[in-house]
Structure formats: structure tokens, C-alpha cells
FIMIFI-207456 format. One record per atom (N, C-alpha, C): y, z, x; atom name; chain; residue number from 1. Coordinates in nm, 3 decimals, always signed. Layout:
REM residues N
+---------+---------+---------+------+------+-----+
:      py :      pz :      px : site : unit : pos :
+---------+---------+---------+------+------+-----+
:       Y :       Z :       X :   CA :    A : NUM :
...
+---------+---------+---------+------+------+-----+
***
This chain:
REM residues 55
+---------+---------+---------+------+------+-----+
:      py :      pz :      px : site : unit : pos :
+---------+---------+---------+------+------+-----+
:  +6.631 : +10.562 : +20.024 :    N :    A :   1 :
:  +6.664 : +10.440 : +19.919 :   CA :    A :   1 :
:  +6.590 : +10.327 : +19.990 :    C :    A :   1 :
:  +6.521 : +10.270 : +19.898 :    N :    A :   2 :
:  +6.448 : +10.118 : +19.912 :   CA :    A :   2 :
:  +6.509 : +10.033 : +19.832 :    C :    A :   2 :
:  +6.564 :  +9.916 : +19.886 :    N :    A :   3 :
:  +6.601 :  +9.774 : +19.792 :   CA :    A :   3 :
:  +6.559 :  +9.694 : +19.844 :    C :    A :   3 :
:  +6.498 :  +9.594 : +19.735 :    N :    A :   4 :
:  +6.403 :  +9.481 : +19.736 :   CA :    A :   4 :
:  +6.436 :  +9.370 : +19.679 :    C :    A :   4 :
:  +6.455 :  +9.246 : +19.691 :    N :    A :   5 :
:  +6.445 :  +9.140 : +19.665 :   CA :    A :   5 :
:  +6.427 :  +9.018 : +19.707 :    C :    A :   5 :
:  +6.338 :  +8.910 : +19.625 :    N :    A :   6 :
:  +6.280 :  +8.813 : +19.690 :   CA :    A :   6 :
:  +6.172 :  +8.851 : +19.801 :    C :    A :   6 :
:  +6.188 :  +8.828 : +19.935 :    N :    A :   7 :
:  +6.135 :  +8.859 : +20.043 :   CA :    A :   7 :
:  +6.204 :  +8.965 : +20.147 :    C :    A :   7 :
:  +6.308 :  +9.003 : +20.075 :    N :    A :   8 :
:  +6.396 :  +9.081 : +20.128 :   CA :    A :   8 :
:  +6.354 :  +9.251 : +20.125 :    C :    A :   8 :
:  +6.359 :  +9.329 : +20.227 :    N :    A :   9 :
:  +6.335 :  +9.465 : +20.185 :   CA :    A :   9 :
:  +6.442 :  +9.556 : +20.295 :    C :    A :   9 :
:  +6.530 :  +9.671 : +20.253 :    N :    A :  10 :
:  +6.589 :  +9.738 : +20.331 :   CA :    A :  10 :
:  +6.562 :  +9.881 : +20.276 :    C :    A :  10 :
:  +6.568 :  +9.965 : +20.383 :    N :    A :  11 :
:  +6.568 : +10.106 : +20.350 :   CA :    A :  11 :
:  +6.676 : +10.205 : +20.432 :    C :    A :  11 :
:  +6.738 : +10.324 : +20.346 :    N :    A :  12 :
:  +6.810 : +10.394 : +20.411 :   CA :    A :  12 :
:  +6.784 : +10.552 : +20.404 :    C :    A :  12 :
:  +6.813 : +10.616 : +20.481 :    N :    A :  13 :
:  +6.738 : +10.740 : +20.489 :   CA :    A :  13 :
:  +6.844 : +10.830 : +20.554 :    C :    A :  13 :
:  +6.854 : +10.977 : +20.525 :    N :    A :  14 :
:  +6.910 : +11.057 : +20.587 :   CA :    A :  14 :
:  +7.069 : +11.048 : +20.581 :    C :    A :  14 :
:  +7.105 : +11.011 : +20.431 :    N :    A :  15 :
:  +7.204 : +10.985 : +20.414 :   CA :    A :  15 :
:  +7.293 : +11.124 : +20.311 :    C :    A :  15 :
:  +7.382 : +11.155 : +20.279 :    N :    A :  16 :
:  +7.433 : +11.256 : +20.142 :   CA :    A :  16 :
:  +7.377 : +11.187 : +20.047 :    C :    A :  16 :
:  +7.336 : +11.293 : +19.938 :    N :    A :  17 :
:  +7.306 : +11.216 : +19.808 :   CA :    A :  17 :
:  +7.424 : +11.135 : +19.733 :    C :    A :  17 :
:  +7.496 : +11.196 : +19.711 :    N :    A :  18 :
:  +7.644 : +11.101 : +19.661 :   CA :    A :  18 :
:  +7.622 : +10.945 : +19.732 :    C :    A :  18 :
:  +7.609 : +10.971 : +19.857 :    N :    A :  19 :
:  +7.658 : +10.842 : +19.937 :   CA :    A :  19 :
:  +7.545 : +10.735 : +19.898 :    C :    A :  19 :
:  +7.415 : +10.799 : +19.914 :    N :    A :  20 :
:  +7.291 : +10.701 : +19.859 :   CA :    A :  20 :
:  +7.286 : +10.633 : +19.718 :    C :    A :  20 :
:  +7.341 : +10.757 : +19.611 :    N :    A :  21 :
:  +7.339 : +10.679 : +19.492 :   CA :    A :  21 :
:  +7.436 : +10.594 : +19.469 :    C :    A :  21 :
:  +7.545 : +10.609 : +19.553 :    N :    A :  22 :
:  +7.681 : +10.492 : +19.533 :   CA :    A :  22 :
:  +7.619 : +10.345 : +19.581 :    C :    A :  22 :
:  +7.521 : +10.396 : +19.677 :    N :    A :  23 :
:  +7.489 : +10.264 : +19.777 :   CA :    A :  23 :
:  +7.394 : +10.195 : +19.662 :    C :    A :  23 :
:  +7.277 : +10.279 : +19.598 :    N :    A :  24 :
:  +7.197 : +10.249 : +19.544 :   CA :    A :  24 :
:  +7.263 : +10.163 : +19.416 :    C :    A :  24 :
:  +7.373 : +10.214 : +19.352 :    N :    A :  25 :
:  +7.415 : +10.122 : +19.211 :   CA :    A :  25 :
:  +7.460 : +10.021 : +19.252 :    C :    A :  25 :
:  +7.536 : +10.022 : +19.372 :    N :    A :  26 :
:  +7.599 :  +9.880 : +19.410 :   CA :    A :  26 :
:  +7.483 :  +9.777 : +19.434 :    C :    A :  26 :
:  +7.382 :  +9.814 : +19.516 :    N :    A :  27 :
:  +7.259 :  +9.734 : +19.510 :   CA :    A :  27 :
:  +7.212 :  +9.682 : +19.409 :    C :    A :  27 :
:  +7.180 :  +9.769 : +19.305 :    N :    A :  28 :
:  +7.128 :  +9.738 : +19.192 :   CA :    A :  28 :
:  +7.179 :  +9.652 : +19.119 :    C :    A :  28 :
:  +7.326 :  +9.645 : +19.106 :    N :    A :  29 :
:  +7.430 :  +9.570 : +19.030 :   CA :    A :  29 :
:  +7.432 :  +9.427 : +19.062 :    C :    A :  29 :
:  +7.373 :  +9.405 : +19.232 :    N :    A :  30 :
:  +7.364 :  +9.266 : +19.276 :   CA :    A :  30 :
:  +7.234 :  +9.236 : +19.253 :    C :    A :  30 :
:  +7.148 :  +9.297 : +19.172 :    N :    A :  31 :
:  +7.030 :  +9.254 : +19.155 :   CA :    A :  31 :
:  +6.879 :  +9.291 : +19.242 :    C :    A :  31 :
:  +6.920 :  +9.384 : +19.308 :    N :    A :  32 :
:  +6.798 :  +9.435 : +19.374 :   CA :    A :  32 :
:  +6.738 :  +9.514 : +19.318 :    C :    A :  32 :
:  +6.597 :  +9.548 : +19.325 :    N :    A :  33 :
:  +6.525 :  +9.649 : +19.261 :   CA :    A :  33 :
:  +6.527 :  +9.765 : +19.359 :    C :    A :  33 :
:  +6.581 :  +9.868 : +19.292 :    N :    A :  34 :
:  +6.638 :  +9.990 : +19.385 :   CA :    A :  34 :
:  +6.551 : +10.142 : +19.356 :    C :    A :  34 :
:  +6.487 : +10.189 : +19.447 :    N :    A :  35 :
:  +6.429 : +10.311 : +19.398 :   CA :    A :  35 :
:  +6.453 : +10.444 : +19.527 :    C :    A :  35 :
:  +6.517 : +10.550 : +19.483 :    N :    A :  36 :
:  +6.574 : +10.636 : +19.566 :   CA :    A :  36 :
:  +6.439 : +10.755 : +19.557 :    C :    A :  36 :
:  +6.407 : +10.810 : +19.669 :    N :    A :  37 :
:  +6.309 : +10.907 : +19.682 :   CA :    A :  37 :
:  +6.365 : +11.037 : +19.744 :    C :    A :  37 :
:  +6.358 : +11.150 : +19.669 :    N :    A :  38 :
:  +6.384 : +11.270 : +19.741 :   CA :    A :  38 :
:  +6.320 : +11.325 : +19.827 :    C :    A :  38 :
:  +6.361 : +11.431 : +19.899 :    N :    A :  39 :
:  +6.273 : +11.502 : +19.990 :   CA :    A :  39 :
:  +6.152 : +11.547 : +19.952 :    C :    A :  39 :
:  +6.120 : +11.548 : +19.815 :    N :    A :  40 :
:  +5.979 : +11.631 : +19.781 :   CA :    A :  40 :
:  +5.918 : +11.511 : +19.726 :    C :    A :  40 :
:  +5.938 : +11.392 : +19.741 :    N :    A :  41 :
:  +5.863 : +11.283 : +19.721 :   CA :    A :  41 :
:  +5.859 : +11.211 : +19.578 :    C :    A :  41 :
:  +5.964 : +11.269 : +19.485 :    N :    A :  42 :
:  +6.005 : +11.201 : +19.361 :   CA :    A :  42 :
:  +6.061 : +11.071 : +19.390 :    C :    A :  42 :
:  +6.037 : +10.972 : +19.278 :    N :    A :  43 :
:  +6.132 : +10.877 : +19.284 :   CA :    A :  43 :
:  +6.185 : +10.861 : +19.161 :    C :    A :  43 :
:  +6.298 : +10.807 : +19.173 :    N :    A :  44 :
:  +6.414 : +10.778 : +19.075 :   CA :    A :  44 :
:  +6.447 : +10.632 : +19.055 :    C :    A :  44 :
:  +6.438 : +10.587 : +18.952 :    N :    A :  45 :
:  +6.481 : +10.435 : +18.910 :   CA :    A :  45 :
:  +6.627 : +10.429 : +18.863 :    C :    A :  45 :
:  +6.651 : +10.305 : +18.879 :    N :    A :  46 :
:  +6.798 : +10.325 : +18.849 :   CA :    A :  46 :
:  +6.846 : +10.362 : +18.698 :    C :    A :  46 :
:  +6.785 : +10.375 : +18.626 :    N :    A :  47 :
:  +6.831 : +10.445 : +18.501 :   CA :    A :  47 :
:  +6.845 : +10.581 : +18.523 :    C :    A :  47 :
:  +6.786 : +10.640 : +18.644 :    N :    A :  48 :
:  +6.814 : +10.786 : +18.669 :   CA :    A :  48 :
:  +6.904 : +10.819 : +18.766 :    C :    A :  48 :
:  +6.970 : +10.732 : +18.826 :    N :    A :  49 :
:  +7.086 : +10.738 : +18.936 :   CA :    A :  49 :
:  +7.204 : +10.849 : +18.902 :    C :    A :  49 :
:  +7.276 : +10.862 : +18.775 :    N :    A :  50 :
:  +7.343 : +10.948 : +18.744 :   CA :    A :  50 :
:  +7.291 : +11.070 : +18.726 :    C :    A :  50 :
:  +7.195 : +11.088 : +18.702 :    N :    A :  51 :
:  +7.104 : +11.218 : +18.727 :   CA :    A :  51 :
:  +7.125 : +11.293 : +18.868 :    C :    A :  51 :
:  +7.067 : +11.202 : +18.971 :    N :    A :  52 :
:  +7.082 : +11.236 : +19.067 :   CA :    A :  52 :
:  +7.209 : +11.281 : +19.148 :    C :    A :  52 :
:  +7.349 : +11.206 : +19.060 :    N :    A :  53 :
:  +7.469 : +11.260 : +19.150 :   CA :    A :  53 :
:  +7.505 : +11.338 : +19.064 :    C :    A :  53 :
:  +7.464 : +11.421 : +18.960 :    N :    A :  54 :
:  +7.530 : +11.532 : +18.899 :   CA :    A :  54 :
:  +7.438 : +11.643 : +18.939 :    C :    A :  54 :
:  +7.348 : +11.643 : +19.024 :    N :    A :  55 :
:  +7.235 : +11.751 : +19.049 :   CA :    A :  55 :
:  +7.326 : +11.819 : +19.182 :    C :    A :  55 :
+---------+---------+---------+------+------+-----+
***
């Protein structure tokens, strides 16, 4: 997961899918631009986070 806002950038890796999705939703709700990338390199935007949680 990568979260960016203004001049700040944070990344989180190797956490459970559910934890990353929950964290990404919180950061996105606080105005961060968040992208989750899966092990195959596919990137998911905020609108797709629920799809990841259900998989």
C-alpha cells in the first residue's frame, strides 16, 4: 500500500490483505491518495478496495 498527500509518502508491505484494505480505507477517508498493489503487480484504487476485501 502506498499513501501520498502533499509532500508526504508512506508505504506499507507484507501485511495481511484485510489489514491493508482496512488501513487503506482509513487513510483514503483522511484525504490521502492510496493505491494497493498485489503480489502480481496489479494496482487497486480506492473504489476497488472492497473487491480486495471480499477475495
